C-alpha positions in Angstrom: -0.3 -0.2 0.2 1.7 3.5 -1.1 0.6 6.7 0.1 0.5 9.8 -2.4 0.0 13.1 -1.4 -1.5 16.2 -2.9 -3.2 19.5 -2.2 -6.6 20.2 -0.9 -9.4 21.3 -2.6 -9.9 25.0 -1.9 -7.6 25.2 1.3 -9.6 22.1 2.7 -9.0 18.7 3.8 -7.8 16.2 0.5 -10.0 13.4 -0.4 -8.4 10.4 1.0 -8.8 8.1 -2.1 -8.4 4.2 -2.3 -7.8 2.7 -5.8 -9.2 -0.6 -6.7 -8.2 -2.4 -10.0 -6.7 -5.8 -10.3 -4.3 -4.6 -13.2 -0.9 -3.4 -11.6 0.1 -1.0 -14.7 -3.4 0.3 -14.3 -3.2 1.1 -10.5 0.6 2.7 -11.3 -0.7 4.8 -13.7 -3.9 6.1 -11.6 -1.2 6.5 -8.6 1.0 9.1 -11.1 -2.5 10.8 -12.1 -3.8 11.6 -8.7 -0.6 12.8 -7.8 -1.4 15.7 -10.2 -4.5 16.6 -8.5 -4.9 18.9 -5.9 -6.9 17.9 -3.3 -6.5 13.7 -3.7 -4.2 12.1 -1.5 -4.0 8.4 -2.1 -3.7 6.2 0.8 -3.9 2.4 0.0 -4.7 0.3 -3.5 -6.5 -3.4 -3.7 -6.3 -5.5 -6.6 -9.7 -7.5 -6.2 -13.3 -6.8 -4.7 -12.7 -8.4 -1.5 -9.7 -6.4 -0.7 -10.9 -3.2 -1.1 -14.1 -4.0 1.3 -11.4 -5.0 3.8 -9.4 -1.6 3.0 -12.3 0.3 3.1 -13.7 -0.9 6.7 -10.1 -0.5 7.7 -9.1 3.3 5.9 -12.2 4.5 5.7 -11.3 6.5 2.3 -13.6 9.6 1.3 -13.6 7.9 -2.3 -12.8 4.7 -4.1 -11.7 4.8 -7.7 -12.9 1.0 -8.5 -12.2 -0.7 -11.8 -15.3 -2.2 -12.7 -14.6 -5.7 -14.3 -12.7 -7.8 -11.6 -12.5 -11.4 -11.3 -14.8 -12.7 -8.2 -15.9 -9.7 -6.9 -16.4 -7.1 -9.9 -16.9 -3.3 -9.3 -20.5 -3.0 -9.2 -20.9 -5.7 -6.2 -18.4 -3.9 -4.3 -20.8 -0.7 -4.9 -23.5 -2.8 -3.9 -22.1 -3.5 -0.7 -20.8 0.1 -0.2 -24.2 1.2 -0.8 -25.7 -0.4 2.4 -23.0 1.3 4.9 -23.2 4.2 6.5 -21.8 7.3 5.2 -20.3 5.2 2.4 -16.6 6.9 0.8 -17.8 8.2 -2.8 -17.1 6.1 -5.8 -15.9 6.5 -9.1 -15.9 4.2 -11.6 -12.9 4.0 -14.4 -13.2 1.3 -16.8 -12.6 0.1 -20.5 -16.3 -0.9 -20.7 -19.2 1.6 -21.7 -21.9 -0.6 -21.5 -22.3 -0.6 -17.1 -23.0 2.8 -16.9 -26.8 2.4 -16.1 -25.9 0.3 -13.0 -22.9 2.4 -11.4 -25.6 5.7 -11.5 -28.4 3.4 -9.7 -26.0 2.5 -7.4 -25.5 6.5 -7.1 -21.7 6.4 -8.3 -19.9 9.9 -8.6 -18.9 9.9 -12.4 -17.7 6.5 -15.0 -14.5 7.5 -16.5 -13.4 5.6 -19.6 -9.8 3.9 -19.9 -7.2 5.1 -21.0 -7.6 7.7 -18.3 -7.2 11.2 -19.3 -5.6 13.4 -16.9 -8.5 16.7 -16.9 -10.8 13.7 -16.8 -10.1 12.0 -14.0 -9.3 15.8 -12.1 -13.5 16.8 -13.5 -14.6 13.2 -12.0 -12.7 14.6 -8.6 -14.0 18.2 -8.8 -17.8 16.4 -8.7 -17.1 14.8 -5.7 -15.6 17.9 -4.1 -18.9 19.6 -5.2 -21.0 16.5 -4.0 -19.7 16.6 -0.6 -20.2 20.6 -0.3 -23.6 20.3 -1.3 -24.6 16.8 0.9 -27.9 17.3 2.8 -29.3 15.1 5.3 -32.3 13.8 3.0 -31.0 12.6 -0.1 -33.7 12.8 -2.5 -35.0 9.6 -4.4 -35.1 10.9 -8.3 -33.5 10.7 -10.9 -31.1 13.5 -11.1 -28.9 12.9 -13.7 -28.2 10.8 -16.7 -25.2 9.5 -18.1 -24.9 8.8 -21.6 -22.9 7.2 -24.5 -21.7 9.8 -26.8 -18.9 9.2 -29.4 -16.2 8.1 -27.6 -17.3 9.3 -23.7 -20.3 8.8 -21.4 -22.2 12.7 -21.1 -23.5 13.8 -17.7 -27.0 14.7 -18.9 -28.9 16.7 -15.9 -32.3 15.7 -15.6 -33.7 19.4 -15.4 -32.3 19.7 -18.9 -34.2 17.1 -20.5 -37.2 18.5 -22.4 -38.9 15.3 -23.9 -38.1 11.5 -24.0 -39.3 9.0 -26.7 -39.5 5.4 -26.5 -37.4 3.7 -29.1 -37.7 -0.4 -28.4 -35.4 -1.1 -25.5 -33.9 2.1 -25.7 -35.3 6.1 -24.7 -33.9 8.9 -26.6 -33.8 12.3 -24.7 -34.4 15.6 -26.1 -31.9 17.8 -24.7 -32.0 21.9 -25.9 -31.4 20.7 -29.3 -29.1 17.5 -29.4 -30.7 14.0 -28.5 -29.0 11.3 -26.5 -30.1 7.4 -26.9 -29.9 5.4 -23.5 -30.5 1.6 -23.2 -33.6 1.4 -20.8 -37.1 0.9 -21.0 -39.4 4.2 -20.7 -41.7 2.2 -18.3 -38.5 1.6 -15.8 -37.6 5.2 -16.5 -40.8 6.6 -15.7 -40.4 4.9 -12.0 -37.4 6.7 -11.5 -38.4 10.1 -12.6 -39.8 12.7 -10.3 -43.4 12.6 -11.2 -43.7 16.8 -10.2 -41.5 17.1 -12.8 -42.1 14.9 -15.7 -45.3 13.5 -17.0 -45.9 10.4 -19.4 -48.8 11.7 -22.2 -48.4 8.3 -24.2 -47.1 4.8 -24.2 -44.1 6.3 -25.7 -43.2 9.8 -24.6 -42.5 11.4 -21.4 -42.4 15.4 -21.4 -40.8 18.0 -18.5 -43.9 19.3 -17.4 -42.6 22.6 -16.9 -41.9 22.2 -21.5 -45.7 22.6 -21.8 -46.9 25.2 -23.2 -50.8 24.1 -23.5 -53.1 21.3 -24.9 -55.0 21.2 -28.0 -58.3 19.4 -28.6 -58.3 17.8 -32.2 -61.4 17.2 -32.3 -63.1 13.5 -31.6 -61.6 13.3 -28.0 -58.1 13.7 -29.5 -56.1 15.7 -27.1 -52.2 16.8 -27.9 -49.5 18.8 -25.9 -48.1 22.0 -27.4 -44.7 22.4 -26.1 -42.4 25.1 -25.9 -40.5 24.1 -29.1 -43.5 24.6 -30.7 -44.0 20.3 -30.9 -47.7 19.0 -30.8 -47.4 15.5 -29.1 -50.1 13.6 -29.6 -51.4 12.4 -26.2 -52.7 8.6 -25.2 -56.2 7.9 -23.9 -55.0 6.4 -20.8 -52.8 9.0 -19.9 -55.6 12.2 -20.7 -57.2 12.0 -17.6 -53.2 13.0 -15.7 -52.4 15.3 -18.4 -55.8 17.1 -17.4 -55.4 17.0 -14.0 -51.8 19.1 -14.4 -53.6 21.6 -16.5 -56.6 21.8 -13.8 -59.4 20.7 -15.8 
C-alpha cells in the first residue's frame, strides 16, 4: 500500500482515495495521475473486490477509484455492498467498458471514467466529488437527478433538469436536450419509475415530457388531445394518460 500526497481542495482537507484495479499497470498509472490532482491523497490500493472492502473498513476512505471488471467480486458488487453502509465513500468507476453505466449510476456513482484515463477527465470527476460533498444534505432525493449517456467515445452527463422530452425507441429511450438527443439503453416504463412525478409526466406509452416544457393543450376533435411544447411541437396524448394530463392543467 503506497500513499501519495496532493494538495487540498480550496484549502480544505484532501480527499483520501483508495484505488481498486486488478491490473498493476493501471494502478500505477492512476497513482501518477492522482499525484498531480489537487485535493487527492491516495491512502491505499487493492487488486480485488474483497480486498477493497476490507480496506474500506480499515481506512474509511472518502473516495474509491473503482475498476468495473475484476475476478470474483467485481466493481458493481463492491459498490452494492458499500451502498448499504452508513456514510459510504464516493465512487468513481474507472473502466474500459461503457455498457455498465446505467447500473453504475443506479448505485449512485459520482462519475464513470473510461480507460485510458485522461488526467483532465479524472480531475473533473474528482471536482464532482468535492462539489457533492459540499452540497450533501441529510435527506437524499429518491428521484433520478442526472443521466450518463454514451456519446462518441465518452460518457456525457445530462442533468435531468435539462431533459425536455423522452421518447421510447424499442429497448432504448431518446433524451431530447436543448436541440440535441441521446440514446440510452433503458425502457421508458422503468425510467418513468425513477423520474420525479412533480417534474415529468407521461403523456403517451412512448413519450414523457417535462411539465414546465408544456405550453398548452389542444383539442384535435373526436376526443383526441395533444400537448403543445415550448419548442412548438404538438405531441399526441394517449387516452390512458389523458386524465392525468388534464389534471395537470387543472381540468
